C-alpha positions as CSV (number, residue, x, y, z in Angstrom):
1,M,-1.9,15.9,9.6
2,E,-1.3,18.6,7.1
3,P,0.2,17.2,3.8
4,R,2.7,19.7,2.3
5,A,5.0,19.8,-0.8
6,S,7.4,22.1,-2.6
7,F,7.6,22.6,-6.3
8,I,10.3,24.2,-8.5
9,L,9.6,25.9,-11.8
10,G,12.4,26.6,-14.2
11,H,14.2,23.3,-14.3
12,P,16.6,22.9,-17.2
13,Y,14.7,22.6,-20.5
14,E,11.4,23.7,-18.7
15,T,8.7,24.7,-21.2
16,R,5.3,26.3,-20.6
17,E,3.8,22.9,-21.1
18,T,6.0,21.2,-18.4
19,A,5.4,24.1,-16.0
20,E,1.7,23.9,-16.6
21,A,1.9,20.1,-15.9
22,T,3.6,20.8,-12.5
23,I,0.9,23.3,-11.5
24,Q,-1.8,20.8,-12.4
25,F,0.0,18.0,-10.6
26,A,0.2,20.1,-7.4
27,Q,-3.6,20.6,-7.6
28,E,-4.3,17.0,-8.1
29,L,-2.4,15.8,-5.0
30,D,-4.1,15.6,-1.6
31,L,-2.2,18.6,-0.3
32,L,-3.2,21.5,2.0
33,H,0.1,23.5,1.7
34,A,2.4,24.0,-1.2
35,N,5.5,26.2,-1.9
36,F,6.3,27.2,-5.4
37,T,9.7,28.7,-6.3
38,V,11.8,29.3,-9.4
39,M,15.0,27.4,-9.8
40,T,18.1,29.0,-8.2
41,P,21.2,27.3,-9.5
42,Y,23.6,27.6,-6.5
43,P,27.4,27.6,-7.2
44,G,28.9,24.2,-6.9
45,T,25.8,22.3,-8.1
46,P,25.5,20.6,-11.4
47,V,22.6,22.9,-12.4
48,H,24.9,25.9,-11.8
49,G,27.3,24.6,-14.4
50,M,24.5,24.0,-16.8
51,A,23.3,27.6,-16.4
52,C,26.8,28.9,-16.9
53,R,27.1,26.9,-20.2
54,G,23.5,27.7,-21.3
55,E,22.5,24.0,-21.2
56,G,18.7,24.0,-20.7
57,L,18.7,27.2,-18.7
58,R,20.8,30.3,-18.5
59,F,21.4,33.2,-16.1
60,V,19.4,36.3,-17.0
61,K,22.6,38.3,-16.7
62,P,26.0,36.5,-17.0
63,E,27.3,38.3,-13.8
64,Y,24.5,36.5,-11.8
65,A,26.6,33.3,-12.0
66,S,28.9,34.7,-9.3
67,D,26.9,37.5,-7.6
68,W,25.8,36.0,-4.3
69,R,23.5,39.0,-3.6
70,V,21.0,37.5,-6.2
71,Y,20.9,34.0,-4.7
72,R,17.8,33.9,-2.6
73,R,14.8,31.7,-2.3
74,W,12.3,34.4,-3.0
75,G,12.5,37.4,-5.3
76,K,13.0,38.0,-9.0
77,P,14.2,34.9,-10.9
78,I,17.8,34.9,-12.0
79,I,17.4,32.3,-14.7
80,E,15.4,31.7,-17.8
81,T,15.0,28.8,-20.2
82,A,15.0,28.8,-24.0
83,T,11.2,29.3,-24.0
84,L,10.5,31.0,-20.7
85,S,11.8,34.4,-19.6
86,A,12.4,35.2,-16.0
87,D,9.2,37.2,-16.1
88,D,7.3,34.2,-17.5
89,L,8.6,32.0,-14.8
90,E,7.6,34.5,-12.1
91,H,4.1,34.8,-13.6
92,L,3.8,31.0,-13.6
93,R,4.9,30.9,-10.0
94,E,2.4,33.5,-8.9
95,R,-0.3,31.8,-10.8
96,A,0.6,28.4,-9.3
97,V,0.3,29.9,-5.8
98,T,-3.0,31.6,-6.5
99,E,-4.6,28.6,-8.2
100,F,-3.4,26.2,-5.5
101,Y,-4.6,28.3,-2.5
102,T,-8.0,29.2,-4.1
103,Q,-9.0,25.5,-4.6
104,D,-12.1,24.7,-2.6
105,K,-10.4,22.0,-0.6
106,V,-7.5,24.2,0.5
107,F,-9.5,27.4,1.0
108,S,-12.0,25.6,3.1
109,Y,-9.3,24.0,5.3
110,Y,-7.7,27.4,6.1
111,D,-11.1,29.1,6.5
112,G,-11.9,26.4,9.0
113,L,-8.7,27.0,10.9
114,F,-9.5,30.8,10.9
115,Q,-13.0,30.2,12.1
116,Q,-11.6,28.1,15.0
117,G,-9.4,31.0,16.1
118,N,-6.2,30.2,14.3
119,R,-5.1,33.6,12.9
120,S,-1.5,32.5,12.2
121,R,-2.2,31.5,8.6
C-alpha cells in the first residue's frame, strides 16, 4: 500500500510559519506520495468570497476573481496573503515538493520501484 496525501498552501491568513509547519508535517507523516498546490478560490466557494473581500487572502489581480482562464490546479498562483506574495507561495510549493521527494524514505522507495523495472514514476 502506498500512503498518499495532498496539501494546500495559501489558505486564508497563511503565513510563512504556517506554510513551513505544513511542509514539516508532510515530511513527518508516513507517506510515499504527496501533492502540494496553492489555494485556488473557485467561484461559489466561501474562500472565493473571502478573496474578493480581501479577508485573509486576495486575488493577485482583481480581474482574476471572474477570469476562468486562470483557474487551474497547476500554474502560477492567483492569490496572495497579507504576508506571502504569489511568488512566495510558488517558491514554498516548489520547496515542499523538492524536500518531500528527496527524503531518504521516499527516494529509496521510488528508486526501488525503478530498479524493479517500474519506469512509470
